[in-house]
Phi, psi and omega in degrees: 000140184254147174242146178242127182292158174303321177307309183299311183294320185267331182249311185297308186291332180289319180283335184225067186293346181282346179280133181256142178303322181298324177294318175306310183300316182296315180299315181292319182292320180291331180048040178296311179231117181227142175219135173269127179283161178299337183272002179096348176285166184239146174246130176240139174235144176202150179283141176242102181303317180299345182236059177056029182058025179284153178279121174267129174257129178241126179253127179243164171290170180307338182285348180066016178234340179265108185281127179257318185211159178199135177197158176279125184262100184291340181273348182271131184242001175097343176248009177297325179242153176242000000 
């Protein structure tokens, strides 16, 4: 089960209404590309076929279930992380 922070609900979705919660959950669940940030949060990337195969970056709190932020990362190409 995923939790969405008030920042995600009130700011992220307002600025980026095209982002779907389903996509965020899919990216985090698949764990294709993952990186831990110095502050303990996690970044997840995953391709979204419905959005021209662009990479969605999802940032979670350390529990990896609380979604904090999400945006399409135009600089991520899939080979940035190993």
